[in-house]
N, C-alpha and C positions, 0 to 999 in steps of 0.2 A: 036360124043358123047362119043366115047371111048368104050372099051370092058367092059363087066361086071366084077366087081372086080378090075378095073384099079385104079391107084392112082388118087385121087380126093382131091383138095385143095380148101378151102373156106376161105375168109379173111374178117375180120370186123375191121373197123376203123371209128372214129367219122366223121360225115358229115361236121361239121362246128365248127370253133374255132375263137373267136374274142378276141384280146388282145390290150393293150395300148402299144404304141411304147416305153414307158419308162420301160417296163418289160424287164428284162435282158435276159430271155430265155423262150421258150415255147416248150413243149414236146408233140409230136403226138404219141399216142399209136396205135399199130397194133396187133391184135390177129388173129391167124389162126388155122384151124383144118385140119387134114389130114386123109384120109380114104384109106386103101389099098395101102399105100405108103411104100417104103423101110424104113428100120430101120435107115439108115444113115440120119444125120441131113440135112435139106434143106439149100439153099442159100437165103439170104434176099437181097433185093435191094430197093432203094428209088429213085424216080424222081419226078419232079414237072413241072407243066404247069403254066407259068405266061404270061406276056405281050409279052415275046420273045419266042424263040423256046423251045421245051421240053429240060429239063436239067437233066442229070443223076447226082445223088448225092452220094457221099461217095463210089465211086468204090474202093478207096484205104483203106476203113475201117472206117475212121473218129472216132477214139477211143479217141482222146485227146480233152479236153475241150477248148484248144487254137484254135481248128479248128472252122470254121463257123458252121459246123454241127457235132453232136455227135450221134453215133448209139450205142444203147444198145441191145444186143441180149440175150434172154433166150429161145433158140430154143427148149430145152428139155421141157419147159413149154408152148411152142407155143406162145411166146410173143416176139415182137420186138418194139423198139421205136426209134424215130428220134427227137433229140433236136436241135432247131434252136437257136444258141447263138447270143448275141448282136443284138437283133431284131431291124429291121428298116422297114420303109414303103415299101421298095423294096422286102421284104420277103412275101408280100401278094401274094399268089398263091394257086394252087391246088396241094397238096402233096399226092403222090400215093405210097402205100406200095406193094411190090411184093414178092412172095414166090415161089421158084422153086426147085423141086426134079429133079436134072439134069439127073440122071440115070434112071428115071422112064419114060416109054413110055406113050404116050397119051397127048392130049392137056390140060387136067385138072390137070396135074402134075405141071403146071406152071400157076399161077394165080396172078391177081392184085386186090387190093381193089377198092372200089368205089371212093376213093379220099377224102381227107379232105381239105375243103376250109378254108384257114387261112387268116383272115383279120386283118391287123395291123392299128389301129386308130391313126391318127396324132393329138393328143391333146397336145398342148403346155402348159406346166405348168409354173407357175411363178418362177422366179429365187429365190434362197435362200434369197438374200438380200431383195427382195420385200416381200417375205413371212415373214421375221423377222420384217420388217417395219409394215406390216399389223397386225401382232400379237401384237406388241407394241402399235399400234394405238387402237386396240380393247381393250387392257388392260387399257389404259388411259381412253378410253370412258366408260368402265365399272366402273372404279373408280369415274369418273365424275358423272355418273348416280346414283351410290350409295350415293355419297356426297349430290347430290341434293335431293334425297329421304330422307336422314337423316335430312337435313336442313328443308325440308317441314314438316316432322313429328314433329320436335322440335318446329317449328313455329306454327303448328296447336295446339300442346299441350299448348304452352304458351298463345295462343289466347283463347283457351278453358278455361284455368285457369283465364285469365283476365275477360272473360265474366261471369264466375262463381262468381268471387269476386264482380264484379259489380252488379250482380243479388242479391248476399247476402247483399251488402250494401243497395241496393234499398229496399229489403225486410225489413231490419232492420229499414230503415228510414220510410217506410210505417207503420211498427208496432209502431214506436215511435210517428208518427203523429196521428195514430189512438188512441193511448193511451192518447196523449195530448188532442185530441178532446173529448174523453170520460171524461177526467178529467175536461175539461172546462164545458161540459154539466152537470156533477155531481155538480160542484161548483155553476153553475147557478141555478140548481134545489134547491140546499141547500140554496142559497141566497134568492130565491123566498119564500121558505118555512119559512126561518127565518124571512123574512119581514112580511109575513102573520101572523105569530104566535106572533111576538113581539108587544107590546102595541104601539099604535099610539102616 
């Protein structure tokens, strides 16, 4: 357990990360705290467990983005990060962050995090040509649907106008026929009255 007041390091890192294989890079953050440790800055290290043997990462520093891995250290702020560049499905593994105060005695001066399980999904996206074709096809389909809707609306309006005109004509004809019938009845009544009142 170490002596009282001995250097003690604790590390926090995310438990799980899931990304798409089309993502160019993914960064794993590692935060640590140190109690009773020397004022000198610690050493950080990264390694991973995959399908193969454990693999030490960035022993030479990995400061360039041209490398497969890039390490960013802000040790004065107790932060370290590992960036996996050009992500592939083979990068799925457990990534472990380690912090060590080399000059401090005791087992707790050198600690590792619980590990971050990185999962890279293999989702194959359509090529740009196919995407462009589908976009053009959807655009044409949208134009077609809009055209059909416009034609349907115009046809419906013209049909409504035709029915309305037909109903108006029928109403006028009904009015005319009713007027004609009324006139005929009136003439017949007038004729009967005239016949009754006229001398034989």
